[in-house]
C-alpha positions in Angstrom: 11.1 18.5 19.7 8.8 16.2 21.7 10.0 12.6 22.1 7.2 11.1 20.0 7.8 13.4 17.0 9.9 11.9 14.2 11.7 14.4 12.0 10.3 14.8 8.5 12.3 13.4 5.6 14.1 15.8 3.4 13.4 13.5 0.5 10.2 14.2 -1.3 8.5 12.1 -3.9 7.6 13.9 -7.2 3.9 15.1 -7.3 3.2 12.6 -10.2 4.5 9.6 -8.1 2.4 10.7 -5.0 -0.7 10.9 -7.3 0.0 7.5 -8.7 0.6 5.9 -5.3 -2.7 7.4 -4.1 -4.4 6.1 -7.2 -3.2 2.6 -6.5 -5.5 2.3 -3.6 -8.3 1.5 -6.1 -6.1 -1.4 -7.5 -5.6 -2.8 -4.0 -9.4 -2.8 -3.3 -10.0 -4.6 -6.5 -7.3 -7.1 -5.8 -8.8 -7.9 -2.5 -12.1 -8.5 -4.0 -10.5 -10.9 -6.6 -8.7 -12.8 -3.8 -12.0 -13.3 -2.1 -13.5 -14.7 -5.3 -10.5 -17.1 -5.6 -11.1 -18.1 -2.0 -14.8 -18.9 -2.7 -13.7 -21.1 -5.6 -11.4 -23.1 -3.1 -8.0 -21.8 -4.2 -5.1 -21.1 -1.9 -4.7 -17.4 -1.6 -2.2 -17.0 1.3 0.8 -16.1 -0.9 -1.3 -13.6 -2.8 -2.7 -12.0 0.4 0.8 -11.8 1.9 2.2 -10.1 -1.2 -0.8 -7.7 -1.5 -0.4 -6.8 2.3 3.3 -6.1 1.8 2.6 -3.9 -1.3 -0.1 -1.9 0.5 2.1 -1.4 3.5 4.9 -0.2 1.3 2.5 2.2 -0.6 1.3 3.6 2.7 4.8 4.0 4.1 6.0 5.8 1.0 3.1 8.2 1.1 3.5 8.9 4.9 7.3 9.3 4.8 8.0 11.0 1.6 5.0 13.1 0.6 
């Protein structure tokens, strides 16, 4: 095994969960648009953006590591 290769996890997400995680990308895009609208209205969105960024990173990590 090459040094830069990481072993694949033996844990696999159920197919329905993988499908749902992939479908959530649409929700993330929509949430980003909503946050931009709130910004235009002058509202503070830092906390919302941080939470959305965390959720998106968690979603991507789950898909990458366990599907």
